MOPAC internal coordinates of N, CA, C and O (Angstrom, degrees):
PM7 1SCF
backbone

  N    0.0000 0     0.00 0     0.00 0    0    0    0
  C    1.4490 1     0.00 0     0.00 0    1    0    0
  C    1.5117 1   105.66 1     0.00 0    2    1    0
  O    1.2310 1   120.28 1   -55.03 1    3    2    1
  N    1.3330 1   117.07 1   124.97 1    3    2    1
  C    1.4798 1   118.89 1   179.68 1    5    3    2
  C    1.5689 1   110.59 1   -75.63 1    6    5    3
  O    1.2310 1   122.09 1   -31.37 1    7    6    5
  N    1.2985 1   113.61 1   148.63 1    7    6    5
  C    1.4642 1   120.30 1   177.86 1    9    7    6
  C    1.4876 1   112.34 1   -69.03 1   10    9    7
  O    1.2310 1   120.66 1   135.21 1   11   10    9
  N    1.3382 1   116.34 1   -44.79 1   11   10    9
  C    1.4546 1   120.99 1  -179.79 1   13   11   10
  C    1.5831 1   109.27 1   -90.96 1   14   13   11
  O    1.2310 1   120.91 1   -35.11 1   15   14   13
  N    1.2524 1   115.86 1   144.89 1   15   14   13
  C    1.4463 1   118.69 1   178.57 1   17   15   14
  C    1.5075 1   113.69 1   -77.48 1   18   17   15
  O    1.2310 1   121.41 1   141.53 1   19   18   17
  N    1.3880 1   114.90 1   -38.47 1   19   18   17
  C    1.4663 1   119.59 1  -173.63 1   21   19   18
  C    1.5332 1   109.47 1  -111.73 1   22   21   19
  O    1.2310 1   120.78 1  -116.48 1   23   22   21
  N    1.3182 1   116.11 1    63.52 1   23   22   21
  C    1.5051 1   118.50 1  -177.75 1   25   23   22
  C    1.4505 1   111.69 1   -75.94 1   26   25   23
  O    1.2310 1   119.71 1   157.32 1   27   26   25
  N    1.3645 1   118.16 1   -22.68 1   27   26   25
  C    1.4826 1   119.80 1  -176.66 1   29   27   26
  C    1.5357 1   112.24 1   -73.25 1   30   29   27
  O    1.2310 1   118.58 1   153.73 1   31   30   29
  N    1.2795 1   120.32 1   -26.27 1   31   30   29
  C    1.4391 1   123.27 1  -177.82 1   33   31   30
  C    1.5326 1   112.82 1   -84.16 1   34   33   31
  O    1.2310 1   119.91 1   169.57 1   35   34   33
  N    1.3129 1   117.79 1   -10.43 1   35   34   33
  C    1.4152 1   120.24 1  -177.61 1   37   35   34
  C    1.5514 1   108.85 1  -104.04 1   38   37   35
  O    1.2310 1   121.38 1   -27.32 1   39   38   37
  N    1.3217 1   114.96 1   152.68 1   39   38   37
  C    1.5008 1   118.47 1   178.58 1   41   39   38
  C    1.5603 1   105.51 1   -72.44 1   42   41   39
  O    1.2310 1   121.56 1   -17.09 1   43   42   41
  N    1.3294 1   114.62 1   162.91 1   43   42   41
  C    1.4516 1   121.59 1  -178.61 1   45   43   42
  C    1.5361 1   112.45 1   -60.78 1   46   45   43
  O    1.2310 1   120.77 1   141.80 1   47   46   45
  N    1.2649 1   116.14 1   -38.20 1   47   46   45
  C    1.4670 1   120.44 1  -179.42 1   49   47   46
  C    1.5437 1   110.13 1   -67.25 1   50   49   47
  O    1.2310 1   120.71 1   139.22 1   51   50   49
  N    1.3451 1   116.25 1   -40.78 1   51   50   49
  C    1.4850 1   118.41 1   179.46 1   53   51   50
  C    1.5466 1   111.09 1   -70.63 1   54   53   51
  O    1.2310 1   121.48 1   146.75 1   55   54   53
  N    1.3412 1   114.77 1   -33.25 1   55   54   53
  C    1.4623 1   121.01 1   178.02 1   57   55   54
  C    1.5301 1   109.60 1   -58.00 1   58   57   55
  O    1.2310 1   122.62 1   133.07 1   59   58   57
  N    1.2857 1   112.58 1   -46.93 1   59   58   57
  C    1.5560 1   114.17 1  -176.98 1   61   59   58
  C    1.5105 1   110.73 1   -67.87 1   62   61   59
  O    1.2310 1   120.74 1   144.08 1   63   62   61
  N    1.3532 1   116.19 1   -35.92 1   63   62   61
  C    1.5459 1   119.05 1   178.90 1   65   63   62
  C    1.5351 1   108.10 1   -64.96 1   66   65   63
  O    1.2310 1   121.71 1   131.03 1   67   66   65
  N    1.3381 1   114.34 1   -48.97 1   67   66   65
  C    1.4821 1   118.16 1  -177.62 1   69   67   66
  C    1.5291 1   111.97 1   -65.07 1   70   69   67
  O    1.2310 1   120.31 1   141.28 1   71   70   69
  N    1.2692 1   117.01 1   -38.72 1   71   70   69
  C    1.4742 1   119.83 1   177.38 1   73   71   70
  C    1.5223 1   111.60 1   -64.21 1   74   73   71
  O    1.2310 1   120.50 1   140.59 1   75   74   73
  N    1.3142 1   116.66 1   -39.41 1   75   74   73
  C    1.4285 1   120.49 1   178.71 1   77   75   74
  C    1.5092 1   111.50 1   -66.95 1   78   77   75
  O    1.2310 1   120.89 1   138.62 1   79   78   77
  N    1.3309 1   115.90 1   -41.38 1   79   78   77
  C    1.4721 1   122.66 1   177.86 1   81   79   78
  C    1.5207 1   109.23 1   -60.88 1   82   81   79
  O    1.2310 1   120.24 1   132.00 1   83   82   81
  N    1.3453 1   117.14 1   -48.00 1   83   82   81
  C    1.4498 1   125.80 1   178.76 1   85   83   82
  C    1.5005 1   109.17 1   -56.72 1   86   85   83
  O    1.2310 1   120.81 1   133.54 1   87   86   85
  N    1.2828 1   116.06 1   -46.46 1   87   86   85
  C    1.4780 1   119.86 1  -177.18 1   89   87   86
  C    1.5016 1   110.06 1   -66.46 1   90   89   87
  O    1.2310 1   119.31 1   134.13 1   91   90   89
  N    1.2826 1   118.91 1   -45.87 1   91   90   89
  C    1.4756 1   121.19 1   176.64 1   93   91   90
  C    1.5145 1   112.05 1   -59.49 1   94   93   91
  O    1.2310 1   120.26 1   136.25 1   95   94   93
  N    1.3177 1   117.11 1   -43.75 1   95   94   93
  C    1.4277 1   120.53 1  -179.46 1   97   95   94
  C    1.5416 1   112.81 1   -63.87 1   98   97   95
  O    1.2310 1   120.42 1   140.83 1   99   98   97
  N    1.3716 1   116.80 1   -39.17 1   99   98   97
  C    1.4364 1   121.47 1   176.89 1  101   99   98
  C    1.5141 1   111.05 1   -61.45 1  102  101   99
  O    1.2310 1   120.81 1   136.98 1  103  102  101
  N    1.3545 1   116.06 1   -43.02 1  103  102  101
  C    1.4943 1   121.06 1  -174.06 1  105  103  102
  C    1.5039 1   108.53 1   -72.74 1  106  105  103
  O    1.2310 1   119.86 1   146.38 1  107  106  105
  N    1.3742 1   117.88 1   -33.62 1  107  106  105
  C    1.4602 1   117.94 1   178.80 1  109  107  106
  C    1.5373 1   111.84 1   -87.71 1  110  109  107
  O    1.2310 1   119.85 1   166.48 1  111  110  109
  N    1.3128 1   117.90 1   -13.52 1  111  110  109
  C    1.4566 1   125.20 1   176.83 1  113  111  110
  C    1.4947 1   108.63 1    67.12 1  114  113  111
  O    1.2310 1   120.48 1  -127.70 1  115  114  113
  N    1.3180 1   116.69 1    52.30 1  115  114  113
  C    1.4780 1   121.89 1   174.74 1  117  115  114
  C    1.5107 1   105.55 1  -119.62 1  118  117  115
  O    1.2310 1   120.36 1   -43.06 1  119  118  117
  N    1.3782 1   116.91 1   136.94 1  119  118  117
  C    1.4470 1   117.11 1   179.85 1  121  119  118
  C    1.5386 1   111.66 1   -68.79 1  122  121  119
  O    1.2310 1   121.29 1   -29.21 1  123  122  121
  N    1.3134 1   115.13 1   150.79 1  123  122  121
  C    1.4370 1   120.26 1  -179.34 1  125  123  122
  C    1.4768 1   113.05 1   -59.55 1  126  125  123
  O    1.2310 1   119.07 1   144.07 1  127  126  125
  N    1.3533 1   119.38 1   -35.93 1  127  126  125
  C    1.4530 1   123.72 1  -178.84 1  129  127  126
  C    1.5379 1   108.06 1   -64.06 1  130  129  127
  O    1.2310 1   118.14 1   139.39 1  131  130  129
  N    1.2877 1   121.15 1   -40.61 1  131  130  129
  C    1.4295 1   125.43 1  -178.65 1  133  131  130
  C    1.5078 1   109.98 1   -61.15 1  134  133  131
  O    1.2310 1   119.98 1   138.57 1  135  134  133
  N    1.3644 1   117.64 1   -41.43 1  135  134  133
  C    1.4619 1   121.30 1   179.64 1  137  135  134
  C    1.4577 1   109.80 1   -65.50 1  138  137  135
  O    1.2310 1   119.14 1   133.29 1  139  138  137
  N    1.3556 1   119.25 1   -46.71 1  139  138  137
  C    1.4969 1   119.72 1  -178.40 1  141  139  138
  C    1.4596 1   112.83 1   -71.53 1  142  141  139
  O    1.2310 1   119.16 1   152.35 1  143  142  141
  N    1.2964 1   119.21 1   -27.65 1  143  142  141
  C    1.5168 1   121.15 1   176.05 1  145  143  142
  C    1.5271 1   109.51 1   -69.92 1  146  145  143
  O    1.2310 1   119.84 1   139.92 1  147  146  145
  N    1.3755 1   117.90 1   -40.08 1  147  146  145
  C    1.4467 1   119.47 1   179.10 1  149  147  146
  C    1.5588 1   110.77 1   -69.71 1  150  149  147
  O    1.2310 1   122.61 1   144.92 1  151  150  149
  N    1.3220 1   112.60 1   -35.08 1  151  150  149
  C    1.5467 1   118.20 1   177.62 1  153  151  150
  C    1.4904 1   110.61 1   -65.44 1  154  153  151
  O    1.2310 1   119.81 1   141.76 1  155  154  153
  N    1.3082 1   117.97 1   -38.24 1  155  154  153
  C    1.4621 1   119.63 1  -177.37 1  157  155  154
  C    1.5072 1   111.20 1   -74.71 1  158  157  155
  O    1.2310 1   119.03 1   141.73 1  159  158  157
  N    1.3396 1   119.46 1   -38.27 1  159  158  157
  C    1.4475 1   120.43 1  -175.71 1  161  159  158
  C    1.5341 1   113.97 1   -98.09 1  162  161  159
  O    1.2310 1   120.42 1  -166.23 1  163  162  161
  N    1.2913 1   116.80 1    13.77 1  163  162  161
  C    1.4639 1   118.52 1   175.10 1  165  163  162
  C    1.5293 1   110.70 1   -70.39 1  166  165  163
  O    1.2310 1   122.87 1   -42.83 1  167  166  165
  N    1.3585 1   112.11 1   137.17 1  167  166  165
  C    1.5067 1   116.46 1  -178.08 1  169  167  166
  C    1.4929 1   118.32 1    74.31 1  170  169  167
  O    1.2310 1   121.97 1  -168.49 1  171  170  169
  N    1.3165 1   113.83 1    11.51 1  171  170  169
  C    1.4909 1   116.70 1  -178.40 1  173  171  170
  C    1.5057 1   108.80 1   -86.42 1  174  173  171
  O    1.2310 1   120.83 1   -56.83 1  175  174  173
  N    1.3112 1   116.02 1   123.17 1  175  174  173
  C    1.4844 1   119.91 1   179.60 1  177  175  174
  C    1.4669 1   110.83 1  -109.16 1  178  177  175
  O    1.2310 1   118.75 1   -53.82 1  179  178  177
  N    1.3180 1   119.98 1   126.18 1  179  178  177
  C    1.4252 1   124.94 1   178.47 1  181  179  178
  C    1.5297 1   110.92 1   -90.08 1  182  181  179
  O    1.2310 1   121.29 1   -64.56 1  183  182  181
  N    1.2675 1   115.13 1   115.44 1  183  182  181
  C    1.5353 1   116.47 1   179.73 1  185  183  182
  C    1.5368 1   106.47 1  -102.39 1  186  185  183
  O    1.2310 1   123.36 1   -70.54 1  187  186  185
  N    1.3784 1   111.16 1   109.46 1  187  186  185
  C    1.3908 1   117.64 1  -175.39 1  189  187  186
  C    1.5118 1   113.89 1   -98.97 1  190  189  187
  O    1.2310 1   119.58 1  -175.11 1  191  190  189
  N    1.2981 1   118.40 1     4.89 1  191  190  189
  C    1.4732 1   121.93 1  -177.63 1  193  191  190
  C    1.4976 1   115.36 1   -58.44 1  194  193  191
  O    1.2310 1   120.38 1   135.95 1  195  194  193
  N    1.2874 1   116.88 1   -44.05 1  195  194  193
  C    1.4534 1   121.27 1   179.90 1  197  195  194
  C    1.5485 1   109.82 1   -66.78 1  198  197  195
  O    1.2310 1   120.25 1   139.88 1  199  198  197
  N    1.3248 1   117.12 1   -40.12 1  199  198  197
  C    1.4607 1   120.86 1   179.75 1  201  199  198
  C    1.5424 1   111.01 1   -69.43 1  202  201  199
  O    1.2310 1   119.72 1   142.91 1  203  202  201
  N    1.3502 1   118.14 1   -37.09 1  203  202  201
  C    1.4754 1   121.74 1   177.72 1  205  203  202
  C    1.4829 1   107.96 1   -64.16 1  206  205  203
  O    1.2310 1   119.86 1   137.46 1  207  206  205
  N    1.3463 1   117.87 1   -42.54 1  207  206  205
  C    1.4800 1   123.42 1  -177.91 1  209  207  206
  C    1.5339 1   108.41 1   -62.89 1  210  209  207
  O    1.2310 1   119.01 1   135.37 1  211  210  209
  N    1.3538 1   119.49 1   -44.63 1  211  210  209
  C    1.4619 1   125.15 1  -176.08 1  213  211  210
  C    1.5098 1   108.56 1   -67.22 1  214  213  211
  O    1.2310 1   119.47 1   138.58 1  215  214  213
  N    1.3859 1   118.61 1   -41.42 1  215  214  213
  C    1.4514 1   121.20 1   179.77 1  217  215  214
  C    1.5284 1   108.69 1   -67.76 1  218  217  215
  O    1.2310 1   118.50 1   142.35 1  219  218  217
  N    1.2731 1   120.47 1   -37.65 1  219  218  217
  C    1.4727 1   121.47 1   177.53 1  221  219  218
  C    1.5463 1   110.29 1   -66.83 1  222  221  219
  O    1.2310 1   119.65 1   144.21 1  223  222  221
  N    1.3117 1   118.28 1   -35.79 1  223  222  221
  C    1.4703 1   117.73 1   177.67 1  225  223  222
  C    1.5489 1   110.23 1   -67.79 1  226  225  223
  O    1.2310 1   119.88 1   142.14 1  227  226  225
  N    1.3370 1   117.83 1   -37.86 1  227  226  225
  C    1.4630 1   121.69 1   176.53 1  229  227  226
  C    1.4326 1   109.21 1   -62.94 1  230  229  227
  O    1.2310 1   118.57 1   138.10 1  231  230  229
  N    1.3279 1   120.34 1   -41.90 1  231  230  229
  C    1.4359 1   121.55 1  -178.46 1  233  231  230
  C    1.5037 1   113.30 1   -72.48 1  234  233  231
  O    1.2310 1   119.75 1   153.30 1  235  234  233
  N    1.3561 1   118.09 1   -26.70 1  235  234  233
  C    1.4885 1   119.88 1  -177.07 1  237  235  234
  C    1.5308 1   111.36 1   -87.31 1  238  237  235
  O    1.2310 1   118.50 1   172.86 1  239  238  237
  N    1.3972 1   120.47 1    -7.14 1  239  238  237
  C    1.3954 1   120.66 1  -177.84 1  241  239  238
  C    1.5166 1   111.90 1   -60.53 1  242  241  239
  O    1.2310 1   119.32 1   141.39 1  243  242  241
  N    1.3003 1   118.91 1   -38.61 1  243  242  241
  C    1.4583 1   124.23 1   178.20 1  245  243  242
  C    1.5316 1   109.63 1  -130.66 1  246  245  243
  O    1.2310 1   118.91 1   -88.98 1  247  246  245
  N    1.2847 1   119.68 1    91.02 1  247  246  245
  C    1.4496 1   121.87 1  -173.16 1  249  247  246
  C    1.5087 1   115.14 1   -61.24 1  250  249  247
  O    1.2310 1   121.07 1   155.83 1  251  250  249
  N    1.3923 1   115.56 1   -24.17 1  251  250  249
  C    1.4648 1   117.95 1   177.89 1  253  251  250
  C    1.5137 1   113.67 1   -65.20 1  254  253  251
  O    1.2310 1   121.75 1   146.98 1  255  254  253
  N    1.3472 1   114.26 1   -33.02 1  255  254  253
  C    1.4796 1   119.42 1  -175.00 1  257  255  254
  C    1.5349 1   108.40 1  -109.75 1  258  257  255
  O    1.2310 1   118.60 1  -143.54 1  259  258  257
  N    1.2947 1   120.28 1    36.46 1  259  258  257
  C    1.4342 1   120.39 1  -177.25 1  261  259  258
  C    1.4750 1   116.02 1   -58.79 1  262  261  259
  O    1.2310 1   119.62 1   134.77 1  263  262  261
  N    1.3249 1   118.34 1   -45.23 1  263  262  261
  C    1.4165 1   122.12 1  -177.98 1  265  263  262
  C    1.5253 1   116.41 1   -82.89 1  266  265  263
  O    1.2310 1   119.38 1  -178.26 1  267  266  265
  N    1.2904 1   118.79 1     1.74 1  267  266  265
  C    1.4841 1   121.49 1  -176.64 1  269  267  266
  C    1.5162 1   113.92 1   -92.40 1  270  269  267
  O    1.2310 1   118.45 1  -178.98 1  271  270  269
  N    1.3071 1   120.55 1     1.02 1  271  270  269
  C    1.3849 1   124.81 1   177.11 1  273  271  270
  C    1.4905 1   108.60 1   -97.69 1  274  273  271
  O    1.2310 1   120.34 1   -69.30 1  275  274  273
  N    1.3351 1   116.96 1   110.70 1  275  274  273
  C    1.4313 1   121.30 1   176.67 1  277  275  274
  C    1.4933 1   112.66 1   -87.51 1  278  277  275
  O    1.2310 1   120.23 1    -0.81 1  279  278  277
  N    1.2989 1   117.17 1   179.19 1  279  278  277
  C    1.4648 1   118.73 1  -175.76 1  281  279  278
  C    1.5528 1   113.66 1   -65.97 1  282  281  279
  O    1.2310 1   119.66 1   153.69 1  283  282  281
  N    1.3057 1   118.25 1   -26.31 1  283  282  281
  C    1.4714 1   122.07 1  -179.36 1  285  283  282
  C    1.5286 1   108.39 1   -69.82 1  286  285  283
  O    1.2310 1   121.95 1   133.28 1  287  286  285
  N    1.3379 1   113.88 1   -46.72 1  287  286  285
  C    1.4754 1   122.82 1  -178.31 1  289  287  286
  C    1.5362 1   108.49 1   -65.96 1  290  289  287
  O    1.2310 1   120.91 1   137.84 1  291  290  289
  N    1.2637 1   115.86 1   -42.16 1  291  290  289
  C    1.4862 1   120.58 1   179.17 1  293  291  290
  C    1.5509 1   109.09 1   -62.33 1  294  293  291
  O    1.2310 1   121.35 1   135.06 1  295  294  293
  N    1.3547 1   115.03 1   -44.94 1  295  294  293
  C    1.4605 1   120.05 1  -177.91 1  297  295  294
  C    1.5508 1   109.16 1   -59.98 1  298  297  295
  O    1.2310 1   119.97 1   135.49 1  299  298  297
  N    1.3328 1   117.66 1   -44.51 1  299  298  297
  C    1.4425 1   123.01 1   177.10 1  301  299  298
  C    1.4756 1   113.39 1   -61.09 1  302  301  299
  O    1.2310 1   120.18 1   139.29 1  303  302  301
  N    1.3280 1   117.26 1   -40.71 1  303  302  301
  C    1.4938 1   121.24 1   179.00 1  305  303  302
  C    1.5341 1   108.93 1   -67.88 1  306  305  303
  O    1.2310 1   120.24 1   139.80 1  307  306  305
  N    1.3677 1   117.15 1   -40.20 1  307  306  305
  C    1.4548 1   119.98 1   176.54 1  309  307  306
  C    1.4705 1   114.82 1   -59.59 1  310  309  307
  O    1.2310 1   120.24 1   140.85 1  311  310  309
  N    1.3767 1   117.15 1   -39.15 1  311  310  309
  C    1.4597 1   124.01 1   176.61 1  313  311  310
  C    1.4831 1   110.59 1   -65.91 1  314  313  311
  O    1.2310 1   120.85 1   131.63 1  315  314  313
  N    1.3293 1   115.98 1   -48.37 1  315  314  313
  C    1.5105 1   121.23 1  -169.05 1  317  315  314
  C    1.5997 1   110.58 1   -78.69 1  318  317  315
  O    1.2310 1   122.00 1   125.23 1  319  318  317
  N    1.2787 1   113.78 1   -54.77 1  319  318  317
  C    1.4877 1   117.25 1  -171.04 1  321  319  318
  C    1.4991 1   113.78 1   -81.29 1  322  321  319
  O    1.2310 1   120.06 1   142.02 1  323  322  321
  N    1.3991 1   117.50 1   -37.98 1  323  322  321
  C    1.3946 1   120.49 1  -173.02 1  325  323  322
  C    1.4933 1   116.83 1  -108.45 1  326  325  323
  O    1.2310 1   120.68 1   173.70 1  327  326  325
  N    1.3551 1   116.31 1    -6.30 1  327  326  325
  C    1.4643 1   123.43 1   175.50 1  329  327  326
  C    1.5438 1   113.74 1    68.92 1  330  329  327
  O    1.2310 1   118.90 1  -154.39 1  331  330  329
  N    1.2837 1   119.70 1    25.61 1  331  330  329
  C    1.4500 1   123.85 1   178.85 1  333  331  330
  C    1.5674 1   104.71 1   -80.45 1  334  333  331
  O    1.2310 1   122.02 1   -43.53 1  335  334  333
  N    1.3863 1   113.73 1   136.47 1  335  334  333
  C    1.4636 1   118.53 1   168.13 1  337  335  334
  C    1.4695 1   104.48 1   -98.96 1  338  337  335
  O    1.2310 1   119.54 1   -83.69 1  339  338  337
  N    1.3136 1   118.47 1    96.31 1  339  338  337
  C    1.4820 1   122.97 1  -177.00 1  341  339  338
  C    1.4786 1   111.90 1  -138.03 1  342  341  339
  O    1.2310 1   121.42 1   -36.29 1  343  342  341
  N    1.3331 1   114.88 1   143.71 1  343  342  341
  C    1.4342 1   120.75 1  -176.49 1  345  343  342
  C    1.5337 1   110.01 1   -80.26 1  346  345  343
  O    1.2310 1   119.06 1   -30.90 1  347  346  345
  N    1.3296 1   119.40 1   149.10 1  347  346  345
  C    1.4173 1   124.39 1   178.97 1  349  347  346
  C    1.5324 1   111.85 1   -61.87 1  350  349  347
  O    1.2310 1   120.64 1   147.85 1  351  350  349
  N    1.3190 1   116.38 1   -32.15 1  351  350  349
  C    1.4449 1   119.64 1   177.86 1  353  351  350
  C    1.4535 1   115.99 1   -63.58 1  354  353  351
  O    1.2310 1   121.10 1   143.68 1  355  354  353
  N    1.3594 1   115.50 1   -36.32 1  355  354  353
  C    1.4636 1   122.50 1   174.71 1  357  355  354
  C    1.5342 1   111.35 1   -67.49 1  358  357  355
  O    1.2310 1   120.49 1   138.98 1  359  358  357
  N    1.3303 1   116.68 1   -41.02 1  359  358  357
  C    1.4487 1   121.89 1   177.34 1  361  359  358
  C    1.5125 1   109.66 1   -62.46 1  362  361  359
  O    1.2310 1   121.06 1   136.70 1  363  362  361
  N    1.3244 1   115.58 1   -43.30 1  363  362  361
  C    1.4486 1   120.52 1   179.69 1  365  363  362
  C    1.5233 1   111.93 1   -62.18 1  366  365  363
  O    1.2310 1   120.57 1   136.92 1  367  366  365
  N    1.3234 1   116.52 1   -43.08 1  367  366  365
  C    1.4595 1   120.79 1   176.67 1  369  367  366
  C    1.5060 1   113.36 1   -60.32 1  370  369  367
  O    1.2310 1   121.73 1   135.08 1  371  370  369
  N    1.3490 1   114.29 1   -44.92 1  371  370  369
  C    1.4486 1   118.23 1  -178.07 1  373  371  370
  C    1.5256 1   110.44 1   -65.45 1  374  373  371
  O    1.2310 1   121.49 1   137.88 1  375  374  373
  N    1.3327 1   114.75 1   -42.12 1  375  374  373
  C    1.4957 1   119.18 1  -178.38 1  377  375  374
  C    1.5429 1   110.39 1   -66.06 1  378  377  375
  O    1.2310 1   121.45 1   144.22 1  379  378  377
  N    1.3773 1   114.82 1   -35.78 1  379  378  377
  C    1.5404 1   113.99 1   173.44 1  381  379  378
  C    1.5039 1   114.66 1   -61.38 1  382  381  379
  O    1.2310 1   124.01 1   136.75 1  383  382  381
  N    1.3469 1   109.92 1   -43.25 1  383  382  381
  C    1.5120 1   115.22 1  -177.94 1  385  383  382
  C    1.4770 1   111.72 1   -63.75 1  386  385  383
  O    1.2310 1   119.31 1   143.77 1  387  386  385
  N    1.3588 1   118.92 1   -36.23 1  387  386  385
  C    1.4441 1   123.19 1  -176.40 1  389  387  386
  C    1.5332 1   110.97 1   -86.75 1  390  389  387
  O    1.2310 1   118.77 1   172.42 1  391  390  389
  N    1.3726 1   119.96 1    -7.58 1  391  390  389
  C    1.4186 1   125.67 1  -173.45 1  393  391  390
  C    1.5072 1   110.37 1    60.76 1  394  393  391
  O    1.2310 1   119.51 1  -128.92 1  395  394  393
  N    1.2895 1   118.53 1    51.08 1  395  394  393
  C    1.4507 1   123.71 1  -178.69 1  397  395  394
  C    1.5882 1   109.76 1  -114.75 1  398  397  395
  O    1.2310 1   118.32 1  -166.53 1  399  398  397
  N    1.2865 1   120.80 1    13.47 1  399  398  397
  C    1.4195 1   122.14 1  -176.98 1  401  399  398
  C    1.5510 1   110.96 1   -67.20 1  402  401  399
  O    1.2310 1   122.05 1   -31.32 1  403  402  401
  N    1.3405 1   113.68 1   148.68 1  403  402  401
  C    1.4793 1   122.41 1  -177.25 1  405  403  402
  C    1.4992 1   105.27 1   -76.73 1  406  405  403
  O    1.2310 1   120.62 1   -48.89 1  407  406  405
  N    1.3570 1   116.43 1   131.11 1  407  406  405
  C    1.4685 1   122.99 1   177.84 1  409  407  406
  C    1.5005 1   111.71 1  -119.68 1  410  409  407
  O    1.2310 1   119.16 1  -168.58 1  411  410  409
  N    1.3007 1   119.21 1    11.42 1  411  410  409
  C    1.4245 1   123.77 1  -174.88 1  413  411  410
  C    1.4601 1   117.18 1   -79.72 1  414  413  411
  O    1.2310 1   118.80 1   149.58 1  415  414  413
  N    1.2823 1   119.89 1   -30.42 1  415  414  413
  C    1.4845 1   124.96 1  -169.04 1  417  415  414
  C    1.5134 1   115.63 1  -109.37 1  418  417  415
  O    1.2310 1   118.98 1  -177.82 1  419  418  417
  N    1.3104 1   119.55 1     2.18 1  419  418  417
  C    1.4881 1   120.62 1  -172.67 1  421  419  418
  C    1.5644 1   110.45 1  -121.60 1  422  421  419
  O    1.2310 1   121.81 1  -143.08 1  423  422  421
  N    1.3167 1   114.14 1    36.92 1  423  422  421
  C    1.4972 1   113.64 1  -179.67 1  425  423  422
  C    1.5608 1   110.89 1   -89.10 1  426  425  423
  O    1.2310 1   120.15 1   -48.27 1  427  426  425
  N    1.2269 1   117.32 1   131.73 1  427  426  425
  C    1.4715 1   124.13 1   174.08 1  429  427  426
  C    1.5114 1   107.03 1  -114.05 1  430  429  427
  O    1.2310 1   121.10 1   -55.20 1  431  430  429
  N    1.3528 1   115.50 1   124.80 1  431  430  429
  C    1.4260 1   119.55 1   179.65 1  433  431  430
  C    1.5343 1   113.23 1   -72.04 1  434  433  431
  O    1.2310 1   122.23 1   137.15 1  435  434  433
  N    1.2933 1   113.34 1   -42.85 1  435  434  433
  C    1.5146 1   117.30 1  -179.98 1  437  435  434
  C    1.5111 1   109.62 1  -150.57 1  438  437  435
  O    1.2310 1   120.89 1   -17.37 1  439  438  437
  N    1.2878 1   115.91 1   162.63 1  439  438  437
  C    1.4774 1   120.15 1   176.33 1  441  439  438
  C    1.4678 1   114.56 1   -67.51 1  442  441  439
  O    1.2310 1   119.59 1   -36.98 1  443  442  441
  N    1.3098 1   118.39 1   143.02 1  443  442  441
  C    1.4567 1   121.13 1  -176.81 1  445  443  442
  C    1.5262 1   111.02 1   -64.12 1  446  445  443
  O    1.2310 1   120.29 1   -43.55 1  447  446  445
  N    1.3163 1   117.05 1   136.45 1  447  446  445
  C    1.4219 1   122.51 1   178.64 1  449  447  446
  C    1.5344 1   109.25 1  -133.31 1  450  449  447
  O    1.2310 1   117.67 1   -60.77 1  451  450  449
  N    1.3148 1   122.05 1   119.23 1  451  450  449
  C    1.4448 1   122.59 1  -177.09 1  453  451  450
  C    1.5193 1   113.83 1   -92.12 1  454  453  451
  O    1.2310 1   120.92 1  -177.68 1  455  454  453
  N    1.3206 1   115.85 1     2.32 1  455  454  453
  C    1.4919 1   118.12 1  -173.94 1  457  455  454
  C    1.5288 1   109.90 1   -69.10 1  458  457  455
  O    1.2310 1   119.53 1   -50.83 1  459  458  457
  N    1.3229 1   118.49 1   129.17 1  459  458  457
  C    1.4299 1   123.73 1  -176.97 1  461  459  458
  C    1.5225 1   114.48 1  -109.23 1  462  461  459
  O    1.2310 1   121.57 1  -175.08 1  463  462  461
  N    1.3564 1   114.60 1     4.92 1  463  462  461
  C    1.4839 1   118.74 1  -177.96 1  465  463  462
  C    1.5576 1   108.73 1    88.96 1  466  465  463
  O    1.2310 1   120.65 1     9.21 1  467  466  465
  N    1.3128 1   116.37 1  -170.79 1  467  466  465
  C    1.4605 1   120.82 1   179.73 1  469  467  466
  C    1.5632 1   106.16 1   -79.21 1  470  469  467
  O    1.2310 1   122.14 1   -66.96 1  471  470  469
  N    1.3056 1   113.50 1   113.04 1  471  470  469
  C    1.4789 1   116.81 1  -179.95 1  473  471  470
  C    1.5286 1   105.57 1  -113.84 1  474  473  471
  O    1.2310 1   121.04 1   -45.30 1  475  474  473
  N    1.3424 1   115.62 1   134.70 1  475  474  473
  C    1.4716 1   121.12 1   175.39 1  477  475  474
  C    1.5469 1   110.78 1    85.98 1  478  477  475
  O    1.2310 1   121.03 1     9.79 1  479  478  477
  N    1.3007 1   115.64 1  -170.21 1  479  478  477
  C    1.5285 1   121.46 1  -173.96 1  481  479  478
  C    1.4693 1   109.36 1  -106.65 1  482  481  479
  O    1.2310 1   119.38 1   -48.85 1  483  482  481
  N    1.2792 1   118.79 1   131.15 1  483  482  481
  C    1.5091 1   123.98 1   176.65 1  485  483  482
  C    1.5870 1   105.63 1   -80.84 1  486  485  483
  O    1.2310 1   123.87 1   -60.80 1  487  486  485
  N    1.2577 1   110.17 1   119.20 1  487  486  485
  C    1.5501 1   114.75 1  -177.43 1  489  487  486
  C    1.5310 1   109.67 1   -74.37 1  490  489  487
  O    1.2310 1   118.45 1   -35.56 1  491  490  489
  N    1.3401 1   120.57 1   144.44 1  491  490  489
  C    1.4173 1   121.05 1   173.56 1  493  491  490
  C    1.5090 1   112.97 1   -67.55 1  494  493  491
  O    1.2310 1   119.13 1   -29.95 1  495  494  493
  N    1.2977 1   119.27 1   150.05 1  495  494  493
  C    1.4245 1   122.20 1  -177.26 1  497  495  494
  C    1.5210 1   110.33 1   -77.05 1  498  497  495
  O    1.2310 1   120.10 1   180.00 1  499  498  497

């Protein structure tokens, strides 16, 4: 039984390489998709300096409301005003690293307690 399904469409040199990769991945027990993902993203450097600068400019526009812009609002502003195609998760990561997260809307005064006291009549045993 061949390891590759479409061995006829590949050249003989590629077949040997793919079979070797498949064999190694089976012995190491790593999915094929993980191998190709790592291969594709190897050596990729993310330069966040322009994004950090743009986020800082957005935050400095109104210093009174500096902490009220959360990552979702910042992401929208980056899309609209600056034309960045950036994921909200990347913005969230950058804002966590810079300690710029919004803290205005998630205050809880106390822990939730559903106790209502003694309600109703306690029946005699």
